[in-house]
N, C-alpha and C positions, 0 to 999 in steps of 0.2 A: 460467160458458159456455165452452165445449169452444173449443178456437183462437184463444180472447182472449190479446192480449199483454199480460206485466203483467210488474212488477219486486220483488224482496223485496229488504230492505235489507242482506240478507247473502251471497246467491248471486246477486244482478244479475239480468238481465233473462232471461227467458223466456215461455216458450208451455201454457198448459192444455190437457192432454190427456185429463184424469178428473176425476171429481168425486166424494167419498167420502158416502154416506147424510145428507140435511139441509144439505148444502153448509158442513160445518162445515170441511172438509180438500179441498183440492184437490189433484192430481197434475198435476206441474210440468214441462216439461223445460226444463231452462237453457242458455243460450249454450255451459256448459263443457262440455256433453255430460251431465251429472249428472240423475238423476229423481227426484225429493222431492217427499213427500205433506208438504206446507205447510200450516199456518192461513190460511185462507181472507185474516183480519182483517189478517193481515201481508203481504199482496200489494198494491201498487195497479197498475190498469191504464193503459197508455201508449197514446201512438196509434203507427200505423204510422209508421216513419221516412220523415222526408222525405228528397227528393233533391236537396235545393237548401242550399244556405248562404248564412249572410249575405256580400254583395260581389259572388254571379252576377248577372250579367246576364240577363234572361230574356222571353222572347215571349210576348205572351197572345192568343187569338185575337178580343178586340172594343179590350182600353186598348195592343198592340201593344207596342214595348219599355221593359224598366223593371229599376231594381236592386232586389234584395232587400235591405231595410237593417233587416228584424227578423223575427226567426221566435219565433212563442210557439205554447205547446199550450194548447189550451181545449176542453173537453166531448169527450176522445179524439180529436182532430184539431189537426192543425199551421195556424195562419194566418200567412201570409206577409204583411210589410207590404211592398209595393213602391212605391218610387217610380216613377212611369212619366212616360216625356218629353214627354209633350201632355195627359196626362191629371192627373198631378202622383200624390200620396200615396194610397193604396188601399188593405185589408186584404184579403186574397185568401184563401180555403178552400181547403189543400191538396188535398183531398178531391174540390173541385167546380171546381177550377181548370183550363184546360187550357192548362200550360205547360208550355213547352221551355228549355232551355239557349239561350244564343245570344251572338255576340262582343259585345264593347264597340262603341256604335257609335260612328263617326266624329266624329258631332255630337251635343249635348248638353249637361246641365247639368254645368258645371266640377266636378272631382273636389273634395270638402272634405278639409282637411288632417286628417292623423291625428290631432292634437289634439282638431278639433272631430268625428270619430268618435267618440272615447271621451268626449266630452259628451254626445253624442248617445245614446250605449250608456246612459250613466248616468243621463240623464232617462227613459228608455224603461225602464229598469229600477225606477226610482223611480215612475214612474206604474201600472207590474203592480204595483209591492208596495201604492200604495195601494188599487187596485181591491177586494185581499185585507182592507184595514182595518188594517194594519199600513205602519209607517214602518222602510225599511233600518236595520239597526243604524250602518252605518259612516257612514251620512250622517244621524241624529237630530239629533245636535249643531246643523244647516242647520234643523230645526224645533222647538226649542226656546226659547221666548221667555219672558221676564219670570222667569229661577229662577236670575237668577246671584248670588244669594246660596248656594242650593243646590249649583249647580254648583261653585263657589269649595270649599264643605267637601266636597265628594266627591271632585274634583282634591286637596287636600288630604290628604285619608283615603287616598285608592288612594297617595299619594307618601311616609307614612309609613307603615314597616314595624314602628313598635310599636303600632300601631292595626289589630288583626284584626276588628273585632267590629264594626258602625255596622247602624243602624234606621232606617226610613224611618217615619213614622205620620203619619196625615192622615185627612180625613172621607173618606167615598165621592166619586168622581167627583173628586177634586182632582188626578188626576194621578200618583198614586204609581208605577202599573205603567210610563207612557212614562219617568219618572224611573229607576226599576229599567234600561226596554230605555237608558235613555242610559250608567247603568252600568256596564251588557253591553259597549256598544260601544268605551267608555273605558279599560275594564280591557283589554280583548282587545287594542287597537291601543297600550296600555302596557306586550304584554309578559307577561300575567297568563295562563294557561288559564280559561278561565270555564263553568260551567254554569248554567242559567236551570231554574229547579224550580218548577212553578205546584201549591201545595198544593191539593189534592181531598179533602173530607172521606168521599168514596167511592171512586174512582180511586187517589189517594196520600196517605194519609196519614201524618200524622209516628208515628203508633204503629205502622208498617210498615216498619220502617227497610230493609227491602231492596226494597221499591218505591221509597224514596226514591233510596237507589243507583244502579237503575235507571234514574230519569231522569236522575240525576246522568251515568252515564254514557253516556245517549242523546242529550245536551245538549251535551255537553262540546266547545270548542273552542277551538284555538288556532293563534297564526299561526305557522309554523313559522320557524327563524332560516335556513333556505335559501331560501324565497321568500314570498312575501305570502299566499297560499293558506292560509283557513282549513283546519285539520288535525280529524279527532275523537278521540275515546277510541281506540279501534283502533292508530291510527296514533301516539300519543302510546305508550303502551305497547310497540309495538315499537320505537320509536324510543329508548326509554328501555334497553331490554333488549339493544339494539347498541349504547349507552353504555357497558355494564357495570353497570347498576343492576338493584335486587332482588336480587342471589346470596343475601342472607339473607331474605328476604319470602317468608313460608309460603306465598300464593297466585300473586302474580306471576311469580316464579320460573319457576315452572310453565310457562308461555306461551313462554320462550324457546324459539325455531324450533318451534314448533306453528302446523300450521295445521289442525288439527281446527275446524270450525264449530262444533260441541258445545260444545267447552272454551272457546270464543271467548263463545258466547252464555250459557255459565254464569260465566266473571268479570264479563259485563256484566249480571249476575243478568236477563237478558232471559228466561230460563227458570226453569220453576218448579222446576225439578230441582236437589236440594241439592248434591249431586255429579255430574259428569260419568258414563255410563253408560261401562262397559267393555264388548269383544266380547260377552260374553253380555247384554248390556242390562240389569248389574244398574250398582248402581253402584260405583264403581270406589275403593274405600279408599287409594290414594292422592292421593286430591285434599284437603283439608280442605272442610269444610263449610261453604256458605253458608245459613243459617237464615232461610226467613220471621217468626219469631217477634219480637211486641215484643220480649222479653230478650235479643236477640242484636245487641245497640245496638254493644257492644265490639267483633265482628266489624268493622262495616263504618265506625267510626272509626278503625280499622287499616288498613284498606283507604284511607281517605281521607290518612290523615298519612304514611303511604308513600309514596302516591302525590306527596303536596303536597312535602314535603322531598325527592324525586328529580327531579322537575323543577326546582328551583330550583338542587341539587347540579349534574346532569348535564347540562342544559340552558340552564339563565341564565336560566331565564324567573321572573319577580317571586314565583309565588307561586301557587295552587290559588284560585279566589273562586267560591262557590256561593254565588249567589242565588234567596230563599226568597220566592215572590212569594203574594199571598192565604195568608200565614201567621195572619191574624186569624181563620182556621177552625179553630187548633185545637180549642176549646171546642165544635166542630159535633159531636159523637160521641152513640151512644146509650147510652155507660155512663163513671161516672167514674174506672174504671181505666183506659180510652183517654185519657181529660185526661193521666193523670199518665205514663201510659208515652211518649205526645208529647213530655211538658215534660222527662223523661227522656233522651231521645234528643237534642232539640233543647238540654238543658244540655251531654251529653257530646259537642255539635259545638262547641260553646261554648268548651269545656274542652279541646278538642283546638286550634281556630284559638288561643288564648290561651297555647298549651304548660305547660298545667299538667302539672306533673312526678308528681302523682298518678295521672296518667292511664296512665302506662308500666304500675303493676301492674296497671291492666285489660285492656290489650291481651291478656298470653297467658291471662288466664279464658276458658276452653272453648277454647281455638284446639287443645288438645294431643286 
């Protein structure tokens, strides 16, 4: 739909100005001023920006004066949770509300202490997560019961640098995914960079290493030593490059000082292109390939190994943790050779994690 407000994971916010036939691509004017054709599946619709922020005092035509205590987005519009002096807490749809900003009233409910405001924010964020059917990773330990023995083993494993592989098995519905989310949250807080990959026989099978690597880059998070806010893959690579990492790495060293979105999408394996395109829209031979084939497992283990070593060496993080969920679907394929390719890639990942010296001879194979 033209004039629809959208957001793109790389280019940010923008507005749709044109459509290609069949709706597969749309033309977007982004807030940076750039105009690009992008895949419609890469866009998410966003609501019109709200004029209010949490803490503002507002006046409603019916409920009179109140204070904005939360703002959420639903069905492409903002909902304001307002604590009215006379009528208590109510949720008002921004698009339907007759609201105007007003001054803080002379009389009314006492201001909550700052700590209480923080508690209320955390509680409301948790409620929103529950509505989506998930538990916030940083609060999952408050909702994990009867798993003391498993938690003890998980904590021991995360603290033991000599043990780099762990498996979690159980019957369907026994809570494996919940415990993997627990591992995710615990590892992130303990100083690991963490990726969470859900194996899917159709969309993300193990016999497609490039798709697996794409999921790893897409889901990777780490907590920066400079602050407590989780950062993503691109932020991690930029920080490592600034610290002097990857000087001899065939792939990551090419990103130093680059702001080209196409190059970043290439290294994140978000694009089907084997190499970035040059000015004449042909493969740039100055960049090594990222093949989509099952036989390219060595390329992606090389990338992961270099990343894991560098973040320990240059940032002081504990390591790179990759969590695979639904790994039992490894044999849900159409052909036996796909199962063998899946096992081959999984075996390569295990050997890299265990620092198998024999893997060093495999990294260079096919990279020249």
